Every structure is written in structure tokens, then in C-alpha cells.
C-alpha positions in Angstrom: 0.0 0.0 0.0 1.2 3.5 -0.7 0.7 6.5 1.5 -2.7 7.1 0.0 -4.1 3.7 1.0 -4.1 2.2 -2.5 -2.8 -1.2 -3.4 0.0 -1.2 -6.0 -0.1 -3.5 -9.0 2.5 -6.0 -7.7 0.6 -6.7 -4.4 -2.6 -6.9 -6.3 -1.1 -9.5 -8.7 0.3 -11.4 -5.7 -3.1 -11.4 -4.0 -4.8 -12.6 -7.2 -2.3 -15.5 -7.5 -2.8 -16.5 -3.9 -6.6 -16.5 -4.3 -6.2 -18.6 -7.5 -3.8 -21.1 -5.8 -6.1 -21.4 -2.8 -9.2 -22.1 -4.9 -8.0 -24.0 -8.0 -9.2 -27.6 -8.5 -6.7 -30.5 -8.8 -7.1 -33.2 -11.5 -5.4 -35.7 -9.3 -7.9 -35.2 -6.4 -10.7 -35.3 -8.9 -9.5 -38.7 -10.1 -9.3 -40.0 -6.5 -12.9 -38.8 -5.9 -13.9 -40.4 -9.2 -12.3 -43.7 -8.3 -13.6 -44.1 -4.8 -16.9 -42.1 -4.9 -17.6 -41.7 -8.6 -21.1 -43.3 -8.5 -22.1 -40.7 -5.9 -21.0 -37.8 -8.1 -18.3 -36.6 -5.6 -15.9 -35.6 -8.4 -18.5 -33.5 -10.0 -19.4 -31.8 -6.7 -15.7 -31.0 -6.2 -15.4 -29.6 -9.7 -18.4 -27.3 -9.3 -20.8 -29.3 -11.5 -23.4 -29.4 -8.8 -26.5 -30.1 -11.0 -25.1 -33.1 -12.7 -23.6 -34.3 -9.5 -27.0 -34.3 -7.9 -28.4 -36.3 -10.9 -25.6 -38.9 -10.5 -26.4 -39.2 -6.8 -30.1 -39.5 -7.4 -29.5 -42.2 -10.1 -27.4 -44.1 -7.5 -30.0 -43.9 -4.7 -33.0 -44.6 -6.9 -31.1 -47.3 -8.8 -30.3 -49.2 -5.6 -33.8 -48.6 -4.1 -35.4 -50.1 -7.2 -33.0 -52.8 -8.1 -35.4 -55.5 -6.8 -38.1 -54.3 -9.3 -35.6 -54.5 -12.1 -35.6 -50.9 -13.3 -32.8 -50.2 -10.8 -30.4 -52.3 -12.9 -31.0 -50.1 -15.9 -30.5 -46.9 -13.9 -27.3 -48.3 -12.4 -26.1 -49.3 -15.8 -26.7 -45.8 -17.2 -24.8 -44.4 -14.2 -21.9 -46.7 -14.7 -21.5 -45.7 -18.3 -21.7 -42.0 -17.3 -19.1 -42.4 -14.6 -16.8 -44.2 -17.0 -17.2 -41.4 -19.6 -16.4 -38.9 -16.8 -12.9 -40.5 -16.5 -12.1 -38.9 -19.8 -13.9 -35.6 -19.0 -12.3 -34.8 -15.7 -9.2 -32.9 -17.1 -11.4 -30.7 -19.2 -13.8 -30.0 -16.3 -11.0 -29.1 -14.0 -9.4 -26.8 -16.7 -12.7 -25.1 -17.3 -13.3 -24.5 -13.6 -9.8 -23.1 -13.2 -10.2 -20.8 -16.2 -13.5 -19.5 -14.8 -11.8 -19.0 -11.4 -8.9 -17.0 -13.0 -11.4 -14.8 -14.9 -13.4 -14.1 -11.8 -10.3 -13.2 -9.8 -8.8 -10.9 -12.4 -12.1 -9.0 -12.9 -12.1 -7.9 -9.2 
């Protein structure tokens, strides 16, 4: 800060970098969540894809609740395919989240 109470450009850039580093999403952690809790949508919750994460969670719950009736097997099959496809989408989802984060931070 200078004597007038304003923040100079260097400290502003440092603050932006610290905010970015504190809030960016890790591809490695996303894959760990996908591997262990993928059917529950944990990796999507982590990456900020809340809507689709809730759909995955609901497919899991409804699928297991209706597996006796037979329709649950179909729902769990759809969920399994979706989670498998997510393995290829995770790097792009993390990159998109981090780009949006960087844009939000630099616009402040």
C-alpha cells in the first residue's frame, strides 16, 4: 500500500495469484474422488458441477432402491457408463473450472 491507502499492481497480482492457488481444483484429487466415490458424483461436486452431481447421486440412490423391481439395474447401468465417460472428461472439467476462477479473480 502506498501512503494514500491504495494497493499497488505488484501486491494486487500477488493477491490474485494467492486466491487462485487457494481455490483451484486438482485433476489428481478429482480422479481420486472419481475412483472411490464416482457413483455418488463426488468428483462433479468437487469440480463445481453441482447439477449433474445431484443427478448422479439420485441415479445411484433410486437405482439401488429399485434394483429389486428391475428398473434399478437399468439406472445403475446408465450411471456406470456415465461415470466411465467422466474419467475422460475430468481434465477438461478441471481446466474449465480453473479458467473461470482465474477470470473471476482478475475481474475484481
